[in-house]
N, C-alpha and C positions, 0 to 999 in steps of 0.2 A: 777383369782386374779383381784383386782380392777386396778392394774397397766396396765394390758393388755387391759383394756377397755378404758383407758384414751386417750384423743386426742393426746398429744405429742407422746405416744407410737405408736399409729396408723399412725401418720405422719412419724415417723422414719421407720416403716415397709414399708410404701408406698415409702419412699425415697429409701430404699435399693432395693426393688423390681423394682422400676423404673430404677435405675442405671443398675441393672442386665439385665433387658429386653432391655433397650436402647443400651447396649453394644453389643448385639447379633442380634438386629432387622435388617431386611432388609428394603428396601425403601417402600415396600407395607405395612408392619406392622407399620412403623413410620408414614405413612399418616393417618392411623386409629387413632393412639395414638395422633397425632397432632390435629385431629378433636375433640377427647375427651377432650384434654386440653383446646381447644378453647371454647367448649360449657360449661364445668364446670366453666371456668374462667368468662364467660359471666354472669352466674348465681350469682357467688360470687360478681362480681363488680356491678351487678344490685342492690344487697342488700345494698351496702355501703351507699347511701343517706338515705335509710330507717333506717339503724342502727344509723346514725347520728341524724335523727329526733326522733327516738324512745328512745334515751338515753340522748342526750344533753338537749332537751326541758324539759322533766320531771325532770331532775336533777336540772335545774335552778329553776323550779317551786317549787320543794320540798324544796330546800334550802331557798327560799324566804318565804315560809309559816312558816318555823321553824326558821326564822332569829333571831339571838341573837348576842350579843357581843361576846360570847364565840365561837359560831359556825363561825362567821366571822373571828375571830382570827385563828381558826383551819384551815379554808379554805386558808387563807393567808399563813400560815405556810406550808401547803401541796403544794400550788402552787409555793412558793418560792423555796422549796426543789426540786420540779420537774424541774423548769427552771434551777436551779443551776446544778442539775444532768445532764440535757440535754446539757448545754453549756460545762460543765466539760468533758463530753464524746466527744463532738464535737472537743474541743481543743486537747484532748488526741489523738483522731483519726487522726486529721490533722497533728499532730506531729509524729505519729508512722507509719501510713499506707504508706507514701512515701518511707519508709526505708525497707518495706517488699518486698519480691520478687514476685510481682504481675505481671504476664505476661498478655498480651492482649488476653483475652479469645476469641475474635472474629478472631484473626489472625490464619489462617490455619484451622478454623472450617469448618466441612462439611456442605454444605447448606441443609436446610430442604426441602423436596418435598412439593408440594401443597397439602392442605388438601382436603379430598374427600367430606367433608360436612362442610358448614359454616352456623351458625345461630347467627345472631347479635341480642342482647337484649339490646337496649338502656336504659340507666338510666332514671328515671322519671324526674330528674333534675340534673344539675351539682353539684359536691360535695360542692363547696364553696357556692352555692345557698342554699343547704340543711343546711349548718352550719349557714348561716345568718338567714334563716327562723327559725331554731331551737332556736337560741338565742333570736330573736325578739318575738317569740311566748311564750317562757318561761318567758321572762321579762314582757310581756303584761299580762300574767296570774297573775303574782305577783302584778303588778300595779293595776289591776282591781279586785283583790281578788276573781277571778272567781272559785268557788268551782266545778262547773260543768265541766269546761275545765281542771281543775287540775285533776279531777277524770278520765276524758277521756284520758289525757296524761299518767296517771299511767296505765290505761288499755291498751293503745297503746304500752307502753313499754313492758308489759307482752306479747302482741301479737308478737312484734318484737323479743323478747327474745326467744319465742317459735319457730319462724322461724329460728333463729340462731341455736338453739339446734337441731331441727328436720330436717332442710334442709341444712343450710350452713356448719355446722360441719361435717355431714356425707359426704358432697361433697368434703371437704378439702383434705382427703387422696387421692381421685381420682385425684384432681387437682395437688397436689404435686407429686404424682407418675408419672403422665403423663409429667409434667414439667421436672422432672429429667431424664425421659426416653429420651426426646428430647435433653437435654443437654448432656447426655451420648452418644447419637447417633452422635452428632456433635463433640464429643471429648473434651468438655470443663471441665468436672468434674475432670478427672484425673490430669489436669494441676493445678486446683485451690483448690482441697480438702485440701492439707496441709496448705494453707493460711487460710482457714476457721477454721481449728483446732487451729491454732495459735491465731486467732482472738477471739475465745471462751475463751481461756486462759487469754488473755488480758482483756476481758470484766469482767471476774470474779475478777481479780485484781482491776479493776476500781470500781466494786461493793464494795469491802472491803475498799478501800480508801475513797469512799463517805460515807460509814457508819461511819468510823472514824472521818471524817470531821463533820458530824452531831452530833456525841457524843461530840466532842470538843466544838462546838457552843452551844449545849445544856448545857454543863457544865459551860461555861462562863456566860450564862444567868441565869441559875437556881442556881448556886453555890452548886450543889449536886454531890455526888460521883457517877460517871458513872459506876464504876465497880460493885456497888450494883445492878444496873439494868442489866448490861451485863451478870453477872454470872447466872442470872435466865433465860436467853433467849436461852440457848442451846436446850431445848426440842422444842421450837417454831421454831427455825431455821431448825432442823431436820424434823419436821412435814411438814413445808412449802416445804422443799426440796423434800420430798417423795410424797406429795400430789399434788404439783404444783398448789395449790389453796389457796388464801388468806381466802376465806370463810370457807374452811374445816379446816384451821389452827386457826380460830378465838377462839374456846374454849381454846386451849392450850396457845395462845397468851394472853388471858385474865388471865389465871392462872399464867403465867410467870410474867406479869406486876404487878399483884396483890401481888406477893410474894416479890417484891422489897419494902423494908421498907421506902425508901425515896420518893415513889410516892404516891400521893393522891388517895385513893381508889375510890372516886367519879369521879375524873378526868379519872381514868382508865376505869370505867364502861361506861363513856361517850365517851372517846377518842379512845379506841382500836377498837370498832366496826366501828366508823366513819372513822378513818385513814386506816383501812383495805380495804376500798372501794374508798378512794380518794387520798391515798398517795402511788404512784407507782414509786419511783425513780429508782429501779432496772430495771423495764421494760423499762423505758424511756432511761436509759443508754444503754441498749441492742439495742433498736430500732435505736437510733441515730448512734451508732457505726456500726451496721450492715448496715444501710443505706449508710454510707460512704464507707464501704467495697464493698457492692454489686455494687454501682455506679462505683467504681474504677475497679472492676473486669469485669463487663458487658459492661460498656459504656466508659471505658478508662480514666475517670476523676472524681475528687471529686466534689460534688455539690458546686457551688459558695457560699462564705460566706453570701452574701445578701439573698440567698435562705434559708440558714440554720437559719438566723435571723428571718425569718418568720415561718419556720417549727417548731423550738423548742418551742416557746411560744404557738403555736396552739396545738402542741402535748401535752403540759402540761394540756391544757383545756380538750382535748379528754380523757386524763387519768382519770379525775374525773368522767367521764360518761361512762367508759368502761364497757362492759357486764361482768357479774359475772361468766365467764367461763375461763378455762385455755387458755392463749394467748389472753384474752379479750382486753387488751390494744392495742396489735398489730392489732387485727381485727377492733377495733374502729378507728384506725389511717390509715387504708388502703386508705381511701379517700385522706388523706394528702400525702401519699406516691405516689399516682398516679397523683393527681392534682398539688401538689407543687413541688415534686421532679421529676415528669415526668416518673416514672417507668412504664414499660410495663408488660404484663402477666408473662414473664420469670423472670423479676426482682422481682415482687411481690411474685411469687411462691418461689423463692430462699430465700427471706426474711422470709417467713412463715416457711420454712423448717429449716433454720439455727437457727431461733428464738426458734423453738421447741427443738433443741439440748441443749440449755442453759436455758430453761424455769425454771428448778428447781432452778438454782442459782439466777435468777431474782426474783422469788417469795420469796425465802429465804431472799434476800436483802430487798424486800418490807416490809416484816414482821419485820425483825430485826431493820430496820431504824425507826420503830415506837417507839422504846425505848426512843431516845432523844426527840421525839415529846412529849412523856408523861412527861419527865423531864421539858420541857418548859411549857407545859400546867398546870402542877401541881404548878409551880412557879407563873404563870399568874393568876390562880384562887385564890391562897392565897393572892397575892399582891393586887388584886382588889376586894376580898371578893365576888366572883361570886357564885351563886347557880347553881348547875349542875343537869341536867336531863339526864337519859340514852338515848343514840341515838340508835335507832333500825337499824339493818343492812338492806340495800336495797335488797341485793341478798342473798338467803339462799343456 
């Protein structure tokens, strides 16, 4: 079945096997596992600047080449929704997490033995340097209207996407399994697992609340009946939940939105493929809430507000350029998690695994929240008499 081949399923299997192995491993075995975690983590983190360059720069170039008033309005909508979702998740997390029974995971943890093999693979540049370079190169291609470099960026994006699919994704289950084996060996998992299960439930509730907020705002602006849109989105939600892929859900989402009588059909053909790749509020809510949780669990404190004020707006930018793979938004934001939040390999591995547990809900939220975007876009096109062209999907 396709489910058993999906990345989230493989990560969950690796998580379970890692916990089982780490619970019974002796010191000799855990030294080998620790080395495996280190090497796989080095490969993953080495690819982070490449992912940033490979997706942010072409995305800026592509948007500039096809710039229009309508596209600009759509980008602003998606970005505002992303920032709003991120800050809503941050405020919710800071209000709820201090009241959960989160014990200090480091207290009483068994120390890890030294690794038998260490292989450091430095990144070609710091993460923030990669982001700055990607933005400047993307803008420069737009300003100079360089077709040659625009084509090169598109080809570079395909190269990096191939690396992600053929190297990084296959390594992920190994990295996650080894990470959880070491956590289980130290005795951290049994203490904090109930907390993460509670957090996943809270994240799902936050998803639903944010979808409701977007529909209210869309209704206020468009003066259209939201229930005419909502009642058609059931199949799209279920498909997104089952596939954990916005790209795979795209045909169903198009059918659902087209069935709503109060949405402009041209706006739907333009907006649904576009928003499926740039509008990820569910993923952003999950990443922000999980970042707060992991920071509290592993490091004993929540990230300072001033750090989150930097993290959330940058995360919204990264979401626009996320790879078209399950968990792509989190993979694109690994650089922010390490550079801005200061997470180490254990914290990053924990983020990846727990994110996989709720990825179905995050994807379903991403798709369903496009409904109010279509209400707003339909009103905007009618109000300003704009001509629409179909926007092709970036990732198939």
